[in-house]
C-alpha positions as CSV (number, residue, x, y, z in Angstrom):
1,M,81.0,121.9,177.8
2,M,82.5,120.1,174.8
3,R,82.8,123.4,172.8
4,A,84.4,125.1,175.7
5,S,87.0,122.2,176.0
6,Q,88.6,123.4,172.7
7,I,88.7,119.7,171.7
8,T,88.3,119.6,167.9
9,D,85.4,117.7,166.2
10,E,87.9,115.1,165.0
11,F,89.3,114.6,168.6
12,R,85.8,114.3,170.0
13,K,85.5,110.9,168.2
14,L,88.4,109.5,170.1
15,G,87.5,107.1,172.8
16,F,88.8,103.8,174.5
17,K,86.7,101.6,172.2
18,N,88.4,102.9,169.0
19,F,92.0,102.7,170.3
20,N,93.5,99.9,168.5
21,L,95.5,97.5,170.8
22,E,95.9,94.6,168.2
23,G,99.5,93.6,167.8
24,K,100.7,96.5,170.0
25,A,103.7,96.3,172.3
26,P,103.1,95.6,176.0
27,I,104.0,99.2,177.1
28,I,101.1,100.6,174.7
29,K,98.7,98.3,176.5
30,D,100.1,99.5,179.9
31,A,99.3,103.1,178.7
32,Y,95.8,102.1,177.7
33,E,95.1,100.4,181.0
34,C,96.6,103.4,182.9
35,A,94.3,105.9,181.1
36,L,91.3,103.6,181.6
37,E,92.0,103.2,185.3
38,Y,92.6,106.9,185.7
39,F,89.1,107.6,184.3
40,Q,87.6,105.0,186.4
41,E,89.3,106.2,189.6
42,F,88.9,109.9,188.9
43,D,86.2,110.5,191.5
44,N,88.3,108.9,194.2
45,V,91.5,110.7,193.3
46,R,90.6,114.1,192.1
47,K,90.9,115.9,195.5
48,R,94.3,114.2,196.4
49,R,97.9,115.2,195.8
50,K,98.3,112.4,193.2
51,N,95.3,113.2,191.1
52,S,96.8,113.5,187.7
53,I,98.1,111.5,184.7
54,A,101.0,111.6,182.4
55,L,101.8,109.6,179.3
56,L,105.4,110.3,178.1
57,G,107.8,109.3,175.5
58,Q,107.6,108.0,172.0
59,P,105.7,110.0,169.4
60,G,102.9,108.2,167.5
61,A,102.3,105.7,170.4
62,G,98.7,106.9,171.1
63,K,99.3,109.2,174.1
64,T,97.0,112.0,172.8
65,H,94.4,109.5,171.7
66,L,94.2,108.0,175.2
67,L,94.3,111.3,177.2
68,T,91.6,112.6,174.8
69,A,89.5,109.5,175.5
70,V,89.8,110.3,179.2
71,A,88.8,114.0,178.6
72,N,85.8,113.0,176.4
73,N,84.7,110.4,179.0
74,L,85.1,112.9,181.8
75,M,82.9,115.5,180.1
76,R,80.2,113.1,178.7
77,K,79.9,110.6,181.6
78,K,81.0,112.6,184.7
79,N,80.1,116.2,183.6
80,V,83.6,117.4,184.5
81,P,84.8,120.4,182.4
82,V,88.2,119.8,180.7
83,L,90.3,122.4,178.8
84,Y,92.5,121.0,176.0
85,F,95.8,123.0,175.6
86,P,98.0,121.9,172.7
87,Y,101.4,123.2,173.9
88,V,102.8,124.7,170.6
89,E,99.6,126.1,169.2
90,G,98.3,127.1,172.7
91,F,101.4,129.3,173.3
92,N,101.2,130.8,169.9
93,D,97.5,131.7,170.7
94,L,98.5,133.2,174.0
95,K,101.1,135.4,172.4
96,D,98.9,136.4,169.5
97,D,96.1,137.5,171.9
98,F,98.2,139.3,174.6
99,D,95.2,141.4,175.7
100,K,93.5,138.3,176.9
101,L,96.6,136.6,178.3
102,E,95.7,137.0,182.0
103,E,92.1,135.8,181.4
104,K,93.3,132.8,179.6
105,L,95.9,131.8,182.1
106,E,93.4,132.3,184.8
107,Y,91.1,129.8,183.0
108,M,93.9,127.4,182.7
109,K,94.5,127.6,186.4
110,T,91.0,127.2,187.5
111,I,89.3,124.8,185.0
112,D,88.4,121.5,186.7
113,V,90.9,119.4,184.5
114,L,93.6,120.8,182.3
115,F,94.9,118.6,179.5
116,I,98.4,119.8,178.2
117,D,99.2,118.0,175.0
118,D,102.8,117.7,173.8
119,L,104.4,119.7,176.7
120,F,107.7,121.2,175.6
121,K,107.5,119.4,172.3
122,P,111.1,119.1,171.1
123,T,112.6,120.5,167.9
124,G,115.4,118.2,167.0
125,N,116.6,116.8,170.3
126,K,116.0,120.0,172.2
127,P,112.9,120.7,174.3
128,R,110.9,123.7,173.0
129,A,110.8,126.0,176.1
130,T,111.5,129.7,176.2
131,E,111.9,131.4,179.6
132,W,108.5,133.0,179.1
133,Q,106.8,129.7,178.2
134,I,108.4,128.0,181.4
135,E,107.3,131.0,183.5
136,Q,103.7,130.8,182.3
137,M,103.5,127.0,182.6
138,Y,105.0,127.0,186.0
139,A,102.5,129.6,187.2
140,V,99.6,127.5,185.9
141,I,101.0,124.1,187.2
142,N,101.9,125.6,190.6
143,Y,98.5,127.0,191.1
144,R,96.9,123.7,190.2
145,Y,99.4,121.9,192.4
146,L,98.6,124.0,195.4
147,N,94.9,123.8,194.9
148,Y,94.7,120.0,194.1
149,K,93.5,120.6,190.6
150,P,94.1,117.6,188.2
151,I,96.2,117.9,185.0
152,M,96.7,115.5,182.1
153,V,100.0,115.6,180.4
154,S,101.3,114.2,177.2
155,S,105.0,114.8,176.3
156,E,107.7,113.2,174.3
157,L,109.9,114.0,177.2
158,T,110.6,111.6,180.1
159,V,110.2,112.6,183.8
160,D,114.0,113.4,184.0
161,E,113.9,115.4,180.8
162,L,110.9,117.4,182.1
163,A,112.8,118.2,185.3
164,D,115.9,119.2,183.1
165,V,113.8,121.8,181.5
166,D,112.7,123.2,184.9
167,E,113.1,121.1,188.0
168,A,110.4,122.8,190.1
169,L,107.9,122.4,187.3
170,G,109.0,118.9,186.3
171,T,109.0,117.6,189.8
172,R,105.5,119.0,190.5
173,I,104.1,117.3,187.4
174,Y,105.7,114.1,188.5
175,E,104.4,114.3,192.1
176,M,100.9,115.0,190.9
177,C,101.0,112.2,188.2
178,S,103.1,109.6,190.0
179,D,100.3,107.1,190.5
180,F,99.4,107.4,186.8
181,T,102.4,107.7,184.6
182,V,103.6,105.6,181.8
183,V,106.9,106.3,179.9
184,I,106.8,104.7,176.3
185,K,110.3,104.0,175.2
186,G,111.8,101.4,172.7
187,D,111.9,100.6,169.0
188,R,110.0,103.3,167.1
189,K,109.0,100.9,164.4
190,K,107.1,98.9,167.0
191,L,105.7,101.8,169.0
192,N,104.8,104.6,166.5
193,H,101.6,103.5,164.8
194,R,102.4,105.8,161.9
195,L,105.4,103.6,161.0
196,V,103.4,100.4,160.9
197,G,104.6,98.4,157.9
198,A,107.5,100.7,157.3
């Protein structure tokens, strides 16, 4: 199950216990608590409309670490299959292997939990989203929305910015994640762990 998840060996080490909260801003603690609560509540919410989680905003704030911790725990402790889909590399992979496109999209639609990392990752200040990418992402998210299948989403974009890329897609993500969403905004020197001490 861990192999099929496409989570790298390095990312398999990420958990709640090795997420450093020392000296972190309150919003980072909120994100940690949101992710932990989502994992704890997963069995109760997985069949509901609001069965998903989104950690949004500031790069380097630990969004990927926290969602990977959820994914690793879902697989190890609850035996729930998860597919990790890093947005930029994932779409390059889909384009490079066009023969398997339908098969891969089908897997993204039907896997128990889909973890989309860095959705619409911006270049400069502009979200990275071609019409084709939006179309494929919409097909996957809409299927999951209609079939009550959870998603986990990290993105540097806010809810409004996701809706600006594609309103039907952004609002579905918001509705699915509305009970478990944290938007991390503020001083990057305080929020981006890579800038600590800069």
